N, C-alpha and C positions, 0 to 999 in steps of 0.2 A: 472391368475392361473386357470387351467382347473379343471373340477370336479374330474379328476383322483387323485388329491392330497388332496382332502377335508379331508380324514381321517388322512393323515399325518399332515395337517395343524392343525387339532384338537388335535392330540397327542402332537405336539411340540409347540402349542400355538401361532402361527403366520404364516406369509407368507413364502413361499419357491420360489426360482427362478430357472428356468430351465437353464441348462448349456449344453455344447456339450461334456462333459467328461464322458466316459464310465467306468463302473465297469468291468474290464477285467476278473474277476473271472467267469463271466457268458459267456459261449462259444456259447450257442444255441440261445440266444436272446440278444437284446440290452437293457441293464440296465444302466441307466444314473444316474449321481449325481445331486442332487438339492442343491443349496446354501441357507443357512439360510438368510432370508431377512425380519426379524421381528420375526421369530420363534426363540426359544432358543435352542442352542446346549446343549444336555444333559451332555456333558463332562465338558465344560468350562463355560456354562451359558450365553455366548454372543449371540447376535442376528444377527450377520453377519459373512461372510467369511468362516465359517465352512460348511460342507456339509453332507447330508444324502443320501444314495442311494434310488431309488424310491420304493424299496421293504420294506424299513424301517428296514433293518437287520444290516446295518453298518453305522458308522459315521466317517468322516475324520475331526478331530479337528486340527485346525491350531495353537492353542495356547498351548495345553497341551501335553507335550512330553511323549512317552512311548517307548517300545522296537520295535514298528512296524512303523518305519518312511518310508514314501513314497517319494523317491527322485524326481520322475518325476511329481507327482501331488502336492507335498508339503504337510505338515501336517503329522498327525499320525492316524493310523487306529484303530478303536474300533469296536468290535462286540456288537450288542445290543441284549437284551433278547427278547423272543417271544412276549412280550406285545406291541412292536412297529411294528411288522410285518404286512404288508398290501398286498392285491392283486394288481397287476399292469398290465395294458394293454398298451403295447409299441406303439400301433397304435395312441394313444392320446398324444404322446410326441412330442414337438416342439424343434428342436435343435437350439441353438443359432448360429447366423452367425458369424464366425470368419475367420481370415486370417492367412496364413502360415507366419512363422517368417521371417522378412525382412533380407536382407543382412547385414553383420556386419558394412559396411561403412555407411549404413542408420541408424542403431542403434546408432553408434557413433555420427552422426550429430544430431539426435533428442535428445539424452541424454545430449549432451553438451548444447542444448537449455534448457533442464529441469534444469540443474545446474545454468544457468543464471537466471532462474525463481525462483529457490529455493536454494539460496546459503547457505553455512554453517553458522549456528547460533553460537553465542559466547559460549553458554553452551555446544554445541557439540565439538567445538574447544578445550575447556577446558578439556572435557572428553578424547579426543584423545591425548592431552598433557599428561594427567595422564597415558595413555597407553604407553607413550614413544615417540610419534611422535611430533617433533618440527615443526615450521611453514615451514622451508625449506623442510622437508619431505612431509608435507601436500600440498605444492605448486609444488611438483616435476612434476606432470602431468598437471599443469596449469589448463586449463578449463575442464579437465577430472578428477577432483578430487572428493572430498566429498561434500555432500549437506545435507539439512535438509528439510523434507517434512511435512507440516501440512495443514489441510483443513481450519482451523480457527485460528484467532489470539489468542483466548482463549486457544485453545489446545496447542499452542506453548508458552503460558505464556508471551505474548508480550503486552506491554502497548502502549499508543498512541504516545509515543516518537519514536517508531520504525516504519520504513516505512511499509506500508501495505503489507501483503502477496500477492503473485501472484494471480490475479483473471483471471481465464481461460475463462469464458464465461460471458459476461455482457449484460443484457437486457436493451435496451433503447427505447425511443419513440420520434419520430420526425414527425411533421405535422400530428399528430393523428395516425401514423402508428408505430407499434412495430418493432424494429430492434434487431439483435443479433450481438455482436462483439466477435468473437472467436479469441483469441490471437494466437493459433497455426496456424490457417489459415492465419493470418496476417504474421506470421514468414515465412511460406512457400511461400506466395505470394511475399514477399519482396526478398526472396532468389532467386526465379525464375527471378524476374526483374533484380537483381544484376548480376546474372550469365548468363541470357538468355539461360538457360538449361532447356529443357522440362521435364527432369526427376524429377526436384524439383517442382512437382505439388501438388495440394491441398490434394491429397490422400496419400502422402508420409508417413504419420503416421501409415497407415494400416500395420499391421504385427510387430509393435514395442511393446513388452511387457510393460504393464502399461498404454498404450493408448487404448481407446475404444470410442464408439459412445454414446453420451448422447443427449436426446431429452427434450425440454422444451415445455410444453403446456401453451398457454396464457389463463389466466382466462377469462371466459365468451366469448371465441372466438374459432374459429376452427383452428386458426393459430398454427403451431407446428414448432419450430426451432430445428435443429440438428447440432451437430458438435463434433469434437474430444476433449477429455479431458484426462489428465494424473492423475493417482492416485497411491499411494502406499497403501498396505494393512493396515498399521498402521502408525501413526505419529511417527517420530523419525529421527535418523541419516540415511542418504543414503550412503551405503558402495559400492564403485564402483568395478566392475569386468572387467578385461581386457583380450583380446585375444592375440594370438602370434604376431600380428602386432601392439600391444600396443593400439588398438582401444577400446573405452569404449563400452561394449556390454551387460551390465546388472547391476542391483542394487539389493542389499538386504537392507531391512529396519530394523534397530536395535531399538527396543522399548526402551523408556526412563525408564519405570517402568515394570519390569517383573511381570506377573500375577501369582497368586497362584491358585492351584486347589486341590481338595481332592480326593484321591484314596482309595476306600474301600478295606482294606487289610484283614479284617475278617468280612464277611457278617453277616447280621442279619438273622438267620434261619427263613424260611417261609415268608420272605418279601423282596421286592426290595426297596432299599433306595437311595436317592440322597442327596449328601452333597454339599452345596454351601458355598463358603468362600470368604470374602472380602479381596482383595490383599493388601489393605492399613492397615486395622485395624485387620486383621486375625479373624474377627468375623465369625462364622459359624452357619448354620442351617441344621438340618437333617430332611428330609421329606420322608414319605413312598410314593412310586409310583407304578403304575402297578397293584394295587389290588383294585377292585371296592369299597369294604366296608371300606377301610382305606386310599385310595389314597388321597393325599393332606394333610394328617395329619402330623403336625410338632411334632417330638418326642424328639428333643434336640436342644439346642442352647448354645452358649458361645464363648469364645475366645481361640484359639489354642495357648497355651503358649509354646508348643513343637511341633515337627514335627510328633510325633506319639500321637494320641488321642484315649484313651480307654473309651468307654461308655457302657451303658446297657439300655435295654428297657424291662420292665416287668421282670426284673431280669436276662435277657439273654444278655450276653456281645457281643459287636461288636467293630470294630476298623477302623479308617481311618488314612491315612498318608497325610501330607501337602507336596505338590510337586510343584516345580517351573515350570512355563510354558516356552514356547520357547522365545528366545531372538531375533532371526533373521528370517525374512520372505521375501521370494522372491517378488520382484515387478513383478506382472504378471497380465494379463487380459484375460487369457484363458477361464474364465467362463463368460465373459461379451459380450454383443452384439457389434460386430465390434472389438473384442479383438484379441489377437495374440496367436497362439499355437506354440510349439516348445520346444526343450530341454533347460534346464538351463545351463549356461556356468560354466566352472571351472576357478579359478583365475590363471592368468599368471602374476606373480609379478616379473618383471625384476629387476636386479640390477640398482642402480641410474643412471649409465652412459647410459643405454639403455632406462630406464623408462622415461627419460626426453625428448626423441626424439618424434617429432610430426609426426604421420603416414600420415597426409595429405600433408606434405611437401615432395616433390620428393627426395631430398637428404637424409633427415632423414629416409624416408621409405626404401631407398636402404640400408642404414646402418643397419636397423632392419632386412631386409632380408638376408644381408651378415652374420649377427650375428646368425640368425636362422640356416644357412647352416653349421656352424662350429660344430664339435663334442664337447659335453659339459657334465658337471655334473649338476644335479639340486637337490633341496630339495623337498620333498613331505610332506604335512601336511594337516590338516583339519581346515577349516574356512577361509573365504576370507579376513577378517581384519587381522587375525593372519598371513596369508601369506604376506600381505602388510607390516606389521611391521617387520616380519622376514627378508624380502629382504632388508629393509632399514638398518638393524643392522648387517648383515653378513659382509659387508665391513668394519665396525667399529670393528669387533671382530677378524677376521682372516687375516693372511697375504695373499698376492696375490698367493703365492705358495700353501698355504693351500686351498684357494678358488678354484684354478684350480683342486684340488683333490676332494673336497667335494661339490663344487657348489656355484655359485653366485646368482642364480635365484631360485624362489620358485613357485611350483604349489600347489594349494589348492582346495580341493573339499568341498562342503557344508556340507557333513556328512560322517562319517567313512565307511558307507556301500555303498558309491558311488565310491569305489576305482577303479572299472573297467573303469571309465571315464578318468583315467590318461593315459591309454595305447595309444590311438590315438594321444594325444598331445605330449607324449614322443617321438613318432616316427617322428612327424612333426618337432620337435625341434632338431632332430639328437642327442638325449641324449644317452650316453653310460654308465654312472654311476649314481646311484640314492642314495641319503641320505634320509632315512625316519626319520620323527620327529613328531610322534603322541604324544598326551598328555601322561604324565607319569602314569596316572591312568589306562592305558590300562591293566596293570598287575592285577588289581583287578576287572575289568569290563570284564566279560566273552564274551559279545557280541563284544566289541571293540577288545578284544584279538583275537577272531576268525577272524574278518575282517582284522586285522593287519597280521595275519598268511596267510590269503588268498592273501592279497596284495603282500607280499614278495614272495609267491609261483608264482604268476602271473608274477612278475618282472623277477624272475630267469628263468621261462619257456620261456620268450621272449628274453633272452640273455643279460639282464642288470646286471652289477655288482652292488651289493647292500651292503650298510653299514647302521647301525642303530645308530642314535644319542641318547645319554643318558645324563642326568643331575640330580641334586638333586631334586627329586620330592616333597620333603617336603618344599622346598623353592619356587618352581615354577612349576605349573602344565603344562603350555605350553612352546614351544620353544621360542615364542616371549617374554614372561616374563623372561625366563632364559637368553636370550641375553640382554634384557634391564637391568637386575640386574647384568650382567657381571659374571654369574655363569660359572664354568668350564664345557665345553662340551666335552664328551668323545665319541669315535666312535668304534663300533664293526663291523667288516666285516662279512658278511654272506657267508659261504662256501657252 
């Protein structure tokens, strides 16, 4: 850590790590984002993954949702008060070395290796069963399906009766010399030997989101070993994303336990406060920050028995709201040394007859391309897993004639404000008609409603016929739950 960030380190109470990601709001100079690497995010309280810009004016929290989601960077944007602001000299900034995103065929190859290393755990299989996916649906893509990522056995709640989790880099010693065994390098070396193809070299992992370079220093030695590692941002279920050729091109990690955070809805006049809340117990503490004579003073604690907590200090009332954090996080390495940069995919969830085809098999690949070339109708929704479940249930719900009309396949973006990403895929798939199926709470959420309206306008402006799917929102929020529950689905054409 350079001296440039000493003030920020003091303000946030720990180390910060340089990334190559820029704050694009600054046009005249390069302002980068620093990842919390021991320092505490002022929004969620965690000491990793979130980011602060080098001026100390903004934070991207990866866990705590608000109305300012950043689709390209991931996470949610928060502006900080002036007590965090620092001076910044861009000449002292070192940009992390990253690689351009690899071709989809390489992503597919490496991600299938990841799933061999981190197969689906029983608890996640049970959770997917509860969402309506049976084993036949889960096995539809074969080695391109779901997985479970954890860094430790303890994190996954596994006991000694379960096979050890995948160990990516193992340090050994032979004849007094240290050695390193990197499993990914072994996979690529074996692949090159089997195929005798030079493209399967030891650097093939470069440009694959989730993979980055890690170095090990040997204690009391000048030896340093380096090699590629794969990691997800949080332990949990790995949700696959597919492209139009049915290749596996991305993952989201679904956390097992959603975190809680506190949003100050009525500030304490004359003081800045920070509210920390335990996600399991709902215990909270309120501390004054950013004022020298009272900074660090705890002014309240207790258990949040409801989502709105009203308190007072010195007879002056204030309030905070308990809010759920994010559930899904992109597997990415754009902030890491040797990581990958590039746009996140949208979900292309084909109907079961196409989804089961193997894009590496020449005959199957031709069938997929022939299907792409045909004019078709598709469904649009939000959420990769939701899109997967919806595509599995459409054929169980509607007749072939109705499916020809409303669509057999589903495209899903990761967030409702990412609707513009639909357009290029719709054109590549030769789509003529679109059925939109956003969550039914769009009618009460002004932001979602605005994005929904913009989506429909964009579709009509580009010549697509549009219909809107509706169902009983009191019984099912999303289209996936509505189909699983066999609710009546109605359609309204947009003129």
